Phi, psi and omega in degrees: 000330185289354178294345182270009187303316184297315179296320181296318179298317180300316181289325188273347187302327183268002183266129179286152181306325183293345183251019182296331179292347179267005175302142181306318181298322180291316181298314182292323178295318178296319179297317180296319180295314181298315180295321179295314180295322177295318178295320179297318179296317179293322180294307183288336181274005177079024179288170180295146183301320182298330182288306184287332174296318179298316180294317178299316180294327173298321175299316178304313184294314184294315184267346187253347185294322182289314174301323179296314180297318179295320179295321178292323176296320178297320178299321179297332177266014176064038172231156180231136183226175183293331179305309181293320179297323178298316180294317179297317180296320179295316178295320178298320178297318179294325182296332179253019173094357182264060186289330179297317180301314179295322178298319178298318179297318179298315181298317180300313182293319180295319179296317178300316179296324179293316178299320179295320180295318179297315180297320180294323178298319179299319179296321181297331181278345197298313186292334182297337182291348178284346185299328180292339184267338190286339178058231182253029186303322184293341184271354184256144174242164180302130181100341177295152176239144177212160181255135177248117182270167181305133177083358181270156173275144181282131191271356180192158175289132181190196181233144182285124177266328184203149177099173179213143180194183172236135188242130174277103181247029179298331181294337181257311186258341182085004179293132186282338182250144175302146184254128178298137177232133178221185182304130179095348181278152179272142175231157185242145175300140178090350178276162190253122179287151180269234189265350182266177176247131182238141169251126191237139171256131182288130180245349178228144174297152183301333180282351184241012178291163177301320180295318179296323179292328176298315179302313182297319181294321178297315181297316182294313182293321180295320179295322179293315184286339181295346181283347181295140180230162170297151181307315185294331180287339180289339182250009187296323184297308182296319181296315182297313180299318181297316182294314180296316180298317180293321178297314178298320180295318179296332180274317188275318185299311178300326179297323179298325181267014171091014180288159180288146183296313184295316180296318181293316179298319180297318179296317181295319179293322177298318178298316180301319181292310185288335180269349181295145189277034178302308181296327179293317177297315179291334176294330185266309191285313182304316177299318182291315180292325177295318178295321178298316179296319180295316178298320179299321178296335182255020170088018177238116179267109175261125195280341180196166177294326178298318179299314181298320179297317178295320180301325180288349179259007184304134176241331177229151179233133177237139180244138163284165181262291188292122180084354179247289174282337179247172183281344177086008179222141182290148175224148173285116183248351181205140173234120178250099182288145177229079177101357173212170185289161178300318181298320180291321178300313179295321183296312179296316182296315181295321179297317180293326184271359188300326181267002183279147176258005182286141179304322179292322178297318179296324179293322179293318179297319181294334183277344185270141178284321183225129184240107179287166179286148177233159178224171179055043180291137178213127179262137177246096186308133179083351182239306182161201182231153175238146176196163175253123182234122182053037177080006182243144180281124182238135174237134175231118181178197185279153180203157181255018182291166184296320181297322178295316180296324178297317179294321180288337178296337179273010178085017180253163170267124185249136175234144181264139176250120177248137176237120185054040175082352182255141177300125179254338179170170178236132176256128176259123180244145180206160175280116188287136178290139178299147185298328184259011184295314182296320179297320179294316180296317179299319180293339179254019183300332179296341182261014177048068185302145180234143176256120177243119184212152173272355181287172183287157185301325182292314179295321180295318181295323179297313180294317180301320179294323181292325184263347177095028176259133181257337180264106186239130177231109188248170178067031185265129169280168184308318180293331177290325177294320178299314179298319180295319179298315181293328178293332182286344179127184185273336186248064185253134172258124177249134177246122182209186183211341190257171175302321181293343178272344188302314179299320179290324176299321180287326183282332182293155176304320174219136177240134178239130180251148175280125193288315187285316183267352187290144174289159179303318182295317179296318181296322181281326183284325184296154178278337179213156182229130174272098190298320186265008180059030177268109183296329181292347175289339182290307175298330179294316182287329175295316178298320178296319179295321178295322178294319179296321180296318178297321180292323177298315180297319178296317179296320178297323177295318179296310182297317179297321178297316178297314182299313181298315181298314181291322179295315179298321178298317181292324183284321188247004179218202179241089181275112177298140181304313179301322180290322177296317178296319180298317178295318178296313179294322180299316179294323179297313180295320182298310182289329178295313180295323178297320179292326182290349177302333183285358174282343186289151177301325181299327181296324177285312181296326183295000000 
């Protein structure tokens, strides 16, 4: 079914996310399901045959016309696939009175196609979310100069010619704290300027900015991963050809040797029914769809059955730092007083920062219990703020003193508080590690977790030590993260949240995004989303996916055993049609019920 991805993307590109339920695949699948359920109710309720036959045949038409058309197109290209075989098997079932069996098969295939179309639509929307970040990048050429005012996004990659400020470049590098920028420093398109004014000269063409390369990497990696198929789809061609060839042989060869038409046709139809992959399809989809539903109830959105299958093959796990293992916002984690109490240091600092719009200033204000009024506030971009608090001159900002360097040596951002020109204390700020981060990492210890971050090595080492990760790779730009993911192997799960994580999320075998703090691009690019930002849901959903994969393999063995047994009976014995249908239906029901076990609460907790 995934061979239609390109066509689906073309059709879906103009459809807004809110209208995904109006996708043609979704509408036809819903119509097929409604007609099937209505027919089933009429059938089991003792309604007239003409009524439930009409409803079942309506289900055939609604859910089967597209697979039939796709199968005929494949035939025109001299290929044969399970889509066409499913329709033929469903029609064959109806021809011998087993219209319910065929209807169920049609509904399963239509539902699977609809889920795939919705997931593909989300992928088609992903790159468009970068438009909000690009600003006026396309209007600048190398050598152009432009001014960036406070709170504006930087419109192109370049170098600072004049001014000083602090720039939030977490969207590109993943650094949790704003980075000071002064004359001669490099800035990136799409990053957010702080309180200062910068004059920037463009040094890269708009097609070669870091942001543009992120877009290209996401598109390239997504296109590569879109080729992945469910295990059963990888063998569909050979299986389909084999079943059709065997059915034709069972019908034609006996006729050549003088066998009766009715007897030969009955044997061939019996073979088609018992060899049809109904049980094989049900062996695969119910466990995967049940696991997806169970994960959804617990706050993890898995976008398709293919994703869940890949998730179950995970061998290595890589984590982003900022916004993933950490909360993504600075907090005051240490107060080092120098001549006054901790409370007074915080009180003076918070009062001075009360009018500041800087993230560090907001964090300092949030940490204080009581914030007195301040006057004569003045911000010095790239340095700090000045204010008068209780009649005393207060400065809060950067400094190169030894106490500050000691605090920064622990991987924190340190600011000095001066009162009347004298050092009063040092505040250490850091991005706080999520409460459940260590538990999540510990639960995935079998996958040798790795930390991949664009932040500086000291901050990365501090977080890694807190959560229990020993393999740390810091200072990575988006392309470096992609390379690191590929270096880890083919079955890598990456957990991230930012724009800078999107290429790596697309390149990884499976990508999971944090839902609340995640950027639009990360949420759309990722294969799964942790809606409630609970890190412990990640090892849980991986375990569920591994359980689903084991169940699929067990179901395939059961379905294959039934098919082989019934086929051999039909070929070398006299298999009565009712018994063949009963055996086929029995295997179908058995594997379906086995797959539905993953809907239970115990499957998630286990």
